[in-house]
C-alpha positions in Angstrom: -31.9 31.3 -83.1 -35.4 32.6 -83.7 -35.6 35.3 -81.0 -34.2 38.2 -83.1 -36.5 37.3 -86.0 -39.5 37.2 -83.7 -38.7 40.6 -82.2 -38.2 42.1 -85.6 -41.5 40.6 -86.8 -43.6 41.7 -83.8 -42.0 45.1 -83.0 -44.6 47.8 -82.2 -48.0 46.9 -83.6 -50.6 49.4 -84.7 -54.1 48.8 -86.0 -53.1 49.2 -89.7 -50.3 46.6 -89.6 -52.1 44.0 -87.5 -53.5 42.0 -90.4 -50.1 42.2 -92.3 -48.3 41.1 -89.1 -50.7 38.2 -88.5 -49.9 36.8 -92.0 -46.1 37.3 -91.4 -46.4 35.6 -88.0 -48.2 32.6 -89.6 -45.4 32.3 -92.2 -42.8 32.6 -89.4 -44.6 29.9 -87.4 -44.6 27.5 -90.4 -40.8 28.2 -90.8 -40.1 27.4 -87.1 -42.2 24.2 -87.2 -40.4 23.1 -90.4 -37.0 23.8 -88.7 -38.1 21.8 -85.7 -39.1 18.8 -87.9 -35.7 19.0 -89.7 -33.8 19.0 -86.4 -35.9 16.1 -85.1 -35.0 14.1 -88.2 -31.3 14.8 -87.6 -31.2 13.4 -84.0 -29.2 10.3 -83.7 -30.4 7.3 -81.9 -28.8 6.6 -78.6 -25.7 4.4 -78.3 -26.2 0.7 -77.8 -24.9 -1.5 -75.1 -22.9 -3.5 -77.6 -20.8 -0.3 -78.3 -19.5 -0.6 -74.7 -19.5 -4.3 -73.8 -20.1 -7.5 -75.7 -20.3 -9.4 -72.4 -23.4 -7.5 -71.3 -25.1 -8.1 -74.7 -24.3 -11.8 -74.7 -25.4 -12.3 -71.0 -28.0 -15.0 -70.6 -30.1 -15.5 -67.5 -27.8 -16.8 -64.9 -27.0 -16.8 -61.3 -26.1 -13.1 -60.9 -28.2 -11.7 -58.1 -29.2 -8.1 -57.7 -26.8 -6.6 -55.1 -28.1 -5.4 -51.7 -30.7 -8.0 -50.9 -29.0 -9.3 -47.7 -29.9 -7.4 -44.5 -27.6 -9.3 -42.1 -30.4 -10.1 -39.7 -32.3 -13.0 -41.4 -30.9 -16.1 -42.9 -30.7 -15.5 -46.7 -33.1 -17.5 -48.9 -31.7 -17.3 -52.5 -34.9 -18.7 -54.0 -36.7 -15.4 -53.3 -33.9 -13.2 -54.5 -34.1 -11.2 -57.7 -31.7 -12.2 -60.4 -30.5 -10.3 -63.4 -32.4 -11.6 -66.5 -30.7 -9.3 -69.1 -29.3 -5.9 -69.8 -31.3 -3.5 -71.9 -29.7 -2.8 -75.3 -30.3 0.9 -75.2 -28.1 2.9 -72.9 -28.1 6.6 -71.8 -25.0 8.7 -71.8 -25.3 11.2 -68.9 -24.4 14.9 -69.3 -21.3 15.1 -67.1 -17.6 15.7 -67.3 -16.7 12.0 -67.8 -19.8 11.0 -69.8 -21.0 8.1 -67.5 -23.2 5.5 -69.1 -26.5 4.5 -67.5 -27.3 0.8 -68.1 -30.8 -0.5 -67.5 -31.0 -4.0 -65.9 -34.0 -6.2 -66.4 -34.7 -8.6 -63.5 -36.2 -12.0 -62.9 -38.2 -11.8 -59.7 -37.4 -15.3 -58.6 
């Protein structure tokens, strides 16, 4: 968006125009910064977990264990296993064809 404006401002500099160009560049910098602040204000907050599943948002600390804690060699001791405490309310939509959603899981370390 700003590349063409920048190129027209800078162009070929000679000693006479340097001071004038510096002033123009400062004004241009202020404009770019102002545009950046406007864009930052327009950004939406990310989607919430409740937009996708009420079950996840209502989940209370229970008996769901984090998968993959059994190695098949030792006898399992569930008292040491990590359990799901809750699901984070903010989710991330990944940039992909199907728009998968990344859910953060908060654990209870048992």
